[in-house]
GUPADO-752096 format. One record per residue: residue in one letter; y, z, x of N, C-alpha, C in turn; residue number from 0; chain. Coordinates in pm, whole numbers. Example, Ala and Ser with C-alpha at 12.3 -4.5 7.8 and 13.67 -1.06 7.14 Angstrom:
# residues 2
<"a", <-569, 780, 1319>, <-450, 780, 1230>, <-330, 780, 1320>, 0, "A">
<"s", <-225, 708, 1285>, <-106, 714, 1367>, <3, 787, 1290>, 1, "A">
//
This chain:
# residues 105
<"m", <-3861, -5975, 2249>, <-3904, -5967, 2110>, <-3841, -5847, 2039>, 0, "A">
<"a", <-3824, -5738, 2114>, <-3767, -5618, 2053>, <-3624, -5643, 2007>, 1, "A">
<"i", <-3546, -5714, 2086>, <-3408, -5743, 2049>, <-3404, -5829, 1922>, 2, "A">
<"s", <-3491, -5928, 1915>, <-3499, -6012, 1795>, <-3535, -5930, 1672>, 3, "A">
<"l", <-3623, -5834, 1691>, <-3665, -5749, 1580>, <-3551, -5659, 1533>, 4, "A">
<"y", <-3476, -5603, 1627>, <-3359, -5523, 1591>, <-3259, -5608, 1514>, 5, "A">
<"i", <-3237, -5730, 1558>, <-3143, -5820, 1491>, <-3193, -5853, 1351>, 6, "A">
<"l", <-3321, -5882, 1337>, <-3379, -5916, 1206>, <-3365, -5800, 1108>, 7, "A">
<"v", <-3402, -5681, 1151>, <-3394, -5564, 1062>, <-3247, -5533, 1031>, 8, "A">
<"g", <-3161, -5542, 1131>, <-3019, -5518, 1107>, <-2959, -5618, 1011>, 9, "A">
<"l", <-2992, -5745, 1028>, <-2943, -5849, 938>, <-2994, -5827, 795>, 10, "A">
<"y", <-3120, -5791, 783>, <-3178, -5761, 651>, <-3102, -5646, 584>, 11, "A">
<"a", <-3075, -5541, 660>, <-3003, -5427, 605>, <-2861, -5465, 565>, 12, "A">
<"v", <-2794, -5544, 647>, <-2658, -5587, 615>, <-2657, -5674, 489>, 13, "A">
<"l", <-2752, -5765, 478>, <-2759, -5851, 359>, <-2787, -5769, 233>, 14, "A">
<"l", <-2877, -5670, 245>, <-2904, -5582, 131>, <-2778, -5506, 91>, 15, "A">
<"g", <-2707, -5454, 190>, <-2584, -5381, 162>, <-2479, -5468, 97>, 16, "A">
<"m", <-2466, -5592, 147>, <-2367, -5684, 89>, <-2403, -5717, -56>, 17, "A">
<"a", <-2530, -5738, -83>, <-2573, -5767, -221>, <-2545, -5648, -312>, 18, "A">
<"g", <-2570, -5529, -260>, <-2542, -5409, -339>, <-2394, -5390, -365>, 19, "A">
<"m", <-2313, -5414, -262>, <-2167, -5403, -279>, <-2115, -5505, -379>, 20, "A">
<"k", <-2168, -5626, -373>, <-2126, -5730, -467>, <-2161, -5690, -610>, 21, "A">
<"q", <-2280, -5636, -627>, <-2321, -5594, -761>, <-2238, -5475, -808>, 22, "A">
<"l", <-2204, -5384, -717>, <-2118, -5272, -755>, <-1983, -5321, -805>, 23, "A">
<"k", <-1928, -5423, -740>, <-1798, -5477, -782>, <-1808, -5550, -916>, 24, "A">
<"e", <-1920, -5619, -939>, <-1934, -5698, -1060>, <-1959, -5613, -1184>, 25, "A">
<"v", <-2052, -5517, -1173>, <-2093, -5442, -1291>, <-2043, -5298, -1292>, 26, "A">
<"g", <-1978, -5257, -1186>, <-1931, -5120, -1180>, <-2037, -5029, -1119>, 27, "A">
<"f", <-2002, -4903, -1111>, <-2091, -4807, -1046>, <-2216, -4784, -1129>, 28, "A">
<"q", <-2330, -4803, -1064>, <-2461, -4767, -1121>, <-2539, -4702, -1008>, 29, "A">
<"i", <-2612, -4598, -1041>, <-2680, -4521, -938>, <-2781, -4605, -860>, 30, "A">
<"q", <-2855, -4695, -926>, <-2954, -4777, -856>, <-2888, -4866, -753>, 31, "A">
<"t", <-2779, -4927, -791>, <-2708, -5016, -699>, <-2649, -4938, -583>, 32, "A">
<"f", <-2593, -4822, -613>, <-2538, -4737, -508>, <-2649, -4695, -410>, 33, "A">
<"l", <-2767, -4665, -463>, <-2879, -4626, -376>, <-2926, -4742, -289>, 34, "A">
<"f", <-2917, -4866, -339>, <-2947, -4982, -254>, <-2855, -4984, -133>, 35, "A">
<"v", <-2727, -4960, -156>, <-2631, -4960, -47>, <-2660, -4845, 49>, 36, "A">
<"v", <-2691, -4728, -5>, <-2721, -4612, 79>, <-2845, -4638, 165>, 37, "A">
<"v", <-2949, -4694, 106>, <-3072, -4722, 182>, <-3046, -4829, 288>, 38, "A">
<"s", <-2965, -4929, 257>, <-2936, -5032, 357>, <-2859, -4974, 475>, 39, "A">
<"v", <-2765, -4884, 448>, <-2694, -4816, 557>, <-2792, -4727, 633>, 40, "A">
<"g", <-2883, -4665, 559>, <-2985, -4583, 623>, <-3073, -4664, 717>, 41, "A">
<"i", <-3107, -4785, 680>, <-3188, -4870, 768>, <-3111, -4903, 895>, 42, "A">
<"l", <-2982, -4929, 882>, <-2900, -4955, 1001>, <-2900, -4833, 1094>, 43, "A">
<"i", <-2896, -4715, 1038>, <-2900, -4594, 1119>, <-3039, -4574, 1179>, 44, "A">
<"i", <-3142, -4602, 1101>, <-3279, -4583, 1147>, <-3308, -4667, 1271>, 45, "A">
<"i", <-3259, -4791, 1275>, <-3291, -4875, 1391>, <-3222, -4828, 1518>, 46, "A">
<"l", <-3129, -4734, 1505>, <-3064, -4677, 1622>, <-3138, -4556, 1678>, 47, "A">
<"i", <-3239, -4509, 1607>, <-3316, -4392, 1652>, <-3398, -4430, 1774>, 48, "A">
<"p", <-3386, -4356, 1884>, <-3459, -4393, 2005>, <-3608, -4360, 2001>, 49, "A">
<"n", <-3650, -4271, 1913>, <-3790, -4231, 1905>, <-3865, -4329, 1815>, 50, "A">
<"k", <-3964, -4399, 1874>, <-4038, -4501, 1801>, <-4113, -4443, 1682>, 51, "A">
<"g", <-4171, -4327, 1698>, <-4247, -4265, 1590>, <-4162, -4236, 1468>, 52, "A">
<"w", <-4045, -4175, 1492>, <-3955, -4146, 1381>, <-3902, -4274, 1318>, 53, "A">
<"m", <-3870, -4373, 1400>, <-3820, -4500, 1347>, <-3926, -4563, 1256>, 54, "A">
<"f", <-4048, -4563, 1301>, <-4159, -4621, 1226>, <-4174, -4551, 1090>, 55, "A">
<"i", <-4180, -4420, 1091>, <-4199, -4342, 967>, <-4080, -4360, 873>, 56, "A">
<"l", <-3959, -4352, 926>, <-3841, -4364, 841>, <-3824, -4504, 784>, 57, "A">
<"l", <-3865, -4606, 859>, <-3860, -4743, 803>, <-3958, -4756, 687>, 58, "A">
<"i", <-4076, -4697, 700>, <-4173, -4700, 590>, <-4114, -4632, 467>, 59, "A">
<"v", <-4051, -4517, 486>, <-3989, -4445, 374>, <-3877, -4529, 312>, 60, "A">
<"a", <-3792, -4588, 396>, <-3681, -4670, 345>, <-3734, -4791, 268>, 61, "A">
<"f", <-3836, -4856, 320>, <-3890, -4973, 251>, <-3958, -4932, 119>, 62, "A">
<"a", <-4023, -4815, 118>, <-4082, -4766, -7>, <-3973, -4739, -110>, 63, "A">
<"l", <-3863, -4679, -66>, <-3750, -4655, -157>, <-3694, -4787, -210>, 64, "A">
<"l", <-3685, -4887, -123>, <-3636, -5018, -168>, <-3728, -5078, -274>, 65, "A">
<"h", <-3858, -5061, -257>, <-3953, -5112, -358>, <-3932, -5042, -491>, 66, "A">
<"i", <-3920, -4910, -486>, <-3900, -4834, -609>, <-3770, -4876, -677>, 67, "A">
<"l", <-3664, -4888, -598>, <-3535, -4931, -655>, <-3543, -5072, -713>, 68, "A">
<"a", <-3614, -5161, -645>, <-3628, -5298, -696>, <-3707, -5301, -827>, 69, "A">
<"i", <-3807, -5217, -838>, <-3886, -5210, -962>, <-3798, -5158, -1075>, 70, "A">
<"v", <-3725, -5050, -1049>, <-3637, -4994, -1152>, <-3530, -5096, -1193>, 71, "A">
<"e", <-3471, -5163, -1094>, <-3367, -5262, -1123>, <-3423, -5379, -1204>, 72, "A">
<"g", <-3543, -5425, -1169>, <-3605, -5534, -1242>, <-3635, -5497, -1386>, 73, "A">
<"k", <-3685, -5376, -1405>, <-3714, -5330, -1541>, <-3586, -5314, -1622>, 74, "A">
<"r", <-3480, -5268, -1556>, <-3354, -5244, -1625>, <-3283, -5375, -1662>, 75, "A">
<"t", <-3280, -5470, -1570>, <-3205, -5592, -1595>, <-3284, -5697, -1672>, 76, "A">
<"k", <-3411, -5713, -1640>, <-3489, -5819, -1704>, <-3588, -5766, -1807>, 77, "A">
<"g", <-3612, -5636, -1804>, <-3708, -5579, -1898>, <-3853, -5598, -1855>, 78, "A">
<"r", <-3873, -5657, -1739>, <-4009, -5681, -1688>, <-4003, -5691, -1535>, 79, "A">
<"l", <-4121, -5697, -1475>, <-4130, -5713, -1330>, <-4159, -5858, -1294>, 80, "A">
<"t", <-4101, -5903, -1186>, <-4134, -6033, -1131>, <-4229, -6007, -1014>, 81, "A">
<"y", <-4358, -6021, -1041>, <-4459, -5982, -944>, <-4449, -6060, -814>, 82, "A">
<"s", <-4418, -6189, -821>, <-4409, -6268, -699>, <-4298, -6214, -607>, 83, "A">
<"h", <-4187, -6171, -665>, <-4078, -6114, -586>, <-4125, -5988, -513>, 84, "A">
<"h", <-4195, -5902, -583>, <-4240, -5776, -524>, <-4350, -5798, -421>, 85, "A">
<"i", <-4435, -5895, -443>, <-4540, -5925, -346>, <-4478, -5979, -217>, 86, "A">
<"i", <-4385, -6072, -230>, <-4318, -6128, -112>, <-4241, -6019, -38>, 87, "A">
<"r", <-4171, -5935, -111>, <-4097, -5824, -49>, <-4192, -5730, 24>, 88, "A">
<"f", <-4305, -5698, -39>, <-4403, -5610, 23>, <-4459, -5670, 151>, 89, "A">
<"i", <-4491, -5799, 148>, <-4544, -5865, 267>, <-4440, -5866, 378>, 90, "A">
<"f", <-4315, -5896, 345>, <-4208, -5895, 445>, <-4192, -5757, 507>, 91, "A">
<"h", <-4192, -5655, 425>, <-4179, -5519, 476>, <-4298, -5480, 565>, 92, "A">
<"c", <-4417, -5519, 525>, <-4535, -5490, 608>, <-4524, -5560, 744>, 93, "A">
<"i", <-4480, -5683, 744>, <-4465, -5755, 871>, <-4362, -5686, 960>, 94, "A">
<"i", <-4250, -5646, 902>, <-4146, -5577, 980>, <-4201, -5447, 1037>, 95, "A">
<"v", <-4269, -5369, 955>, <-4323, -5240, 1002>, <-4426, -5262, 1112>, 96, "A">
<"l", <-4513, -5360, 1097>, <-4613, -5387, 1201>, <-4547, -5436, 1331>, 97, "A">
<"l", <-4444, -5518, 1320>, <-4372, -5563, 1438>, <-4301, -5448, 1508>, 98, "A">
<"v", <-4244, -5358, 1432>, <-4180, -5240, 1490>, <-4285, -5157, 1564>, 99, "A">
<"y", <-4399, -5138, 1503>, <-4506, -5061, 1567>, <-4552, -5124, 1697>, 100, "A">
<"k", <-4559, -5258, 1697>, <-4612, -5327, 1815>, <-4509, -5345, 1926>, 101, "A">
<"f", <-4384, -5377, 1893>, <-4289, -5421, 1995>, <-4179, -5322, 2030>, 102, "A">
<"i", <-4154, -5222, 1947>, <-4048, -5127, 1980>, <-4110, -5013, 2062>, 103, "A">
<"k", <-4048, -4984, 2175>, <-4102, -4881, 2264>, <-4018, -4756, 2261>, 104, "A">
//
């Protein structure tokens, strides 16, 4: 289960990074988009940390930063928040964090 979890989190981080890179190419440099890429690379680094406690805490921080960035990006691009998107993202992040807590040793 731990290997599957590492793959899931790594894939999520890679997809986030790819989306950020695509947006950087389309609209040019914007700090929010650049921070999405930085946080996604940070998540890839975090899953390599051998200490479960630090990994757990840093994933929570990274996911909180992703939420903040998504809120800012939504307000900037659409002028409003899409609550269903943020709720689904929050639930997904909670599941990942709980799985890390339970299965990563």
